[in-house]
N, C-alpha and C positions, 0 to 999 in steps of 0.2 A: 504493500499500500504505499502510495506517495504521499508524503506529508508536506504541508505548506511551510514556507520559509519567510514569514513576515518580518522577522527580526533581522535576518540577513539583508532583506531588501532595504530596511532602514539604514543599516550600516553602509551599504553600498551608495545609497542616495546621499548620506552624509559625506562620504569620501568625495563624491562628485559635486558637492555644494561649493559654489564659488566663494561663498563667505567663510568657509572653514579656513582658520589660520594656517599658514604653511607648516608651522611647527607642530600643528596637531595631526597633520595628515599621516605621518608615521605611527601615530597612536591609534588611529582608526584601522589603519592596515594591520597592526598587530592584533587589534581586537577581532578583526575578521579571521585571523589565523586562530585566535583563542576560541572563537566561536565554533569554528570547524572541529576542534578538539572536543568542545562541550558536547556538540551534538553527536559526535562519534561515541563518546562515553555513554551518553544516554541510550543510544541504540544497543550498546553491549551490556546494559545492566541485565542481570539474571538474579533471580531469588526463588525462594521455595513458596512463597505466598504473596498476596496482593499488598499486605501491609509492609513487608519488607522491601518489596518493589518501590512503593511510595516513598519509604524512608530513604533509600539509596538515591532515588532520582531527585527528591527535594534537597538532599545533601549537595548534589551536583549543581542544582539551581542556585542554592545559596552561595556557593563558592564563585560561580560565574558572574551572578548579579552584584556580589560585593566587589568583585574586580571591576566590573563595568561602572557601578556607582562611584567608586572611590578613585581608581586609577585612570579611568577613561574620562569621566565627566567632572567629578569634584576637584580632582588634583591637578588641573591644567591652570597654568598661569594666565592664559587668555580666558576671557569670560564667555566666549561664544557657546561652547558646548553646555556649560551650566545654565546660562541664561536662556538658551534656546531648546532645553531638553524636552519641553512640553510640546513644542512644534516638531522637533526632529523625532520624537517617540523612540529613542533608543532604548530607554529604560522599560516603559510599559509594553513594548512589543515583545519583550522576553517572555512574559507570561502567555501571550497569544501563541508563541511558538512552542512553549513548553507543554501547554495543556494537550495538544494533539498527540505528542510522544508519550505523555502519561497515560492518556485514555486508551491509546493503542496497546500499549504494554499491558494495562491492567484490565482491560475490557474487550477490546477487539481482536487481540492476537489469537490465532487459531479459530476464528469465526470467518464466515463468508462475508467479506466486505465489499462485494460487488455493487457498485453504484452509490457506495457510502462515502461521504466526505467528512473529514475531521479538520476543525480549525476555522479561521475566519472565512465567512462565506456570505453570499446574499441569498436569503431565503424568501419563500413565497409569503406574502402578507394578505392579499386579497385579489379578487378578480372582479372584472366588470366588462360589459359589452357596449363598444361605441358604435351602435348602429341604430336604425330606425326602420319602420315598415316601408317608407318611401326611399330610403338611402340604405339599401342592402350592401354590405360589404363582405368579403371572404371571411368565413368562420364567425360571422356575427359581429365582427370587430373585437374578438377576443383579446383583452388587454390585461396584463399582470401588474400588480403592485408588488414591489419587493423591499426588503430591509437588510441593510448591511449589519451582520452580527460580528462581534469579536471572536466568538467561538461557537460552533454549532456541530452537532452530530446530525448530519443531514442525509437525505437520500434523494437521488435524482428522480424526477417524474417527467414523463413525456406526455403531452396533451395534444389532441388533434380536434378541431371543431369545424363543422360545415353545415350549411343549410340542406345539403343533399345526403340522403342516407347511404350512398355509395362513396361519400367523402370526396366528391368532386369539388374543385376550388376550395380545398381545405386550408385552414390556417394551422400551422403546428407551433408548439411552444415546448421548450424544455426548461426545467427550473428545479430548485432543490426545496424539499419540504424539511423544516427544521423540527426534530423530534426532541432534542435537548439543545437549549439556547442559553448561552451565558454572556453577560456583559462584563468586561473586565475594567476596572477602574484602579487608578493609582491611589487617589484620595476621594473618598465617597462623601459628598456633601448633600444637603437637602434638595438642591435643584437637580442634581444627578439622580437622586432617589426618585423624584417625581417623574422624571423622564423615563426612567426604567419601568415605573408602574404602567405607563402608557404603552411602551414597548412590549411588556409582558402580556398585556390584555390583547394586543394585535397578534402576538405569536401564538397565544392559546386559541384565539378566535379562528386562526388559520388552520391549525392542526389539531384535532381532537386528541387529548391525551399527552400533548407536549408539555415539557417542563421548562420552567424559566428560572435561571439562577443569576444572582448579582454577586460577582466576585470582586473584592477590593483588597488593596494592600493595607491601607491605613483608614481608620474611621475619622471623619471629619465633620460629624453631625451628632445630634442627639438621636440615639436609636428609636425607630418607629416600628410599630407592629406591621407585619406583613400579611396578617390575617385578613383584612378587607381588600387586599390587592391580589393580583394574579402571580406575584412574585413567590415562587416556592420557597426560597430561602436566601438570605443574604449571608455570605460567608467571608469573614474577615481573615485573610490569608496569614497575617502577622499577628493577629489577636492584639492589636495596639492601636493607639491613637496617633494621629500625625504629630511630628515634632512642633513645638510651640512656634508661632509666627514671629515672635520677637527674637528667637534664636535663628530662624531661618533667614531673617532680613539681613543678617550680617554676611551671609554667604554670597551675595551678589557681586563681591569684589574678591580678588585674589588674596588681598591681606586678610580679609574676613575669613576666607576659607582656610588659609594657613593656620590662623589662630584656632579655628573651630574644628580642625580636622580630627583631633583625638576624640572629641566630644561626639562628633558625627559618626565616626567609625564605631565607637562604643555603643551608640544608639542603634545602629544597623545590626550589630552583633547581638545586642540584647533583645532585639525584636526581629529575628530572622523569620523567614518563611516557616510556617508550622506544618509539619508533615500530617498531623491529624486532621488539618483543615482540608488538605488536598485529598486525604483518604475518605473524608466525609463525602466530598464531591464525587469521587470515584464510586463509592458505594451507592450513591443515588442512581447513578447510571447503570451500575450493575444490577440494582433492583428492578429497573425498567427492562433490562434485557431478559430478566427471568419471568416477566409478567406474561401470562397465557390467559386465553379466553377460558372462563369458568365452564366446567363440565357438569351436566346435570346430575350425574351420579354423585360427584364430589359435593355439589351444593346441597343435595337432599340429605346426604349423610352428616354434614355440618349444620344445615339449617340456616345458612345465610350465604350471601355473596355480595 
């Protein structure tokens, strides 16, 4: 199964960025080499059970992400990489690339993955027909709405529509149905949460039985109940709040980053990605894979379904 490489694409686009300081180009080139080793080690992980697999893979994630955050972004004398990290997406694209590897190893490996996609994807949201009685168009004007997802376990679907039962002048469409959808945030604030509520509703309206998760590294809001929403769960991957804004404010300059480096590194080490949070996400997906249609004989013996 071919897995996507969103983080590699961000590294390459950063390297080609005209605004990247010349002294930082060797750093990005070295990061691309380090990335290749990281992915190789992820693919080589073996373990006796899912929990051990998650522990090993999250350990590799923490090592690589600490290198990226400290050596590549934070520790540069030029301010470009640190100040533009939100736009360059060097850091948050790591999770988008890590999740497909994790889910493949822990859920999909050994299964038939024909037509299945893991990772960032554009999934089906809704359908409508842009036609009328007087202005007939092929396929009734079949039109799809889609939504970009940070992570999805999706399966391709092909659809053909025609006003003719033999499908003459048919209109064909190919798209992905998202069965597990996750939004990945570095810092989760209230605005992002409300946006995710709307996205979760659309995802579940589009596919019956779909699951929607909101994954974040740092919590940057007062927790709210997901019960009245279509979000299945919010998972805080580091189980920590974001570093205080008064401390972060000093990091915009090289002098501020030099003075605050020890505190910054300690904060990251004290709040590393937690394996149990990724295991929780994996177990949710594994639970879906085992779901089957209820059989009458089983239902009657239990008395419920």
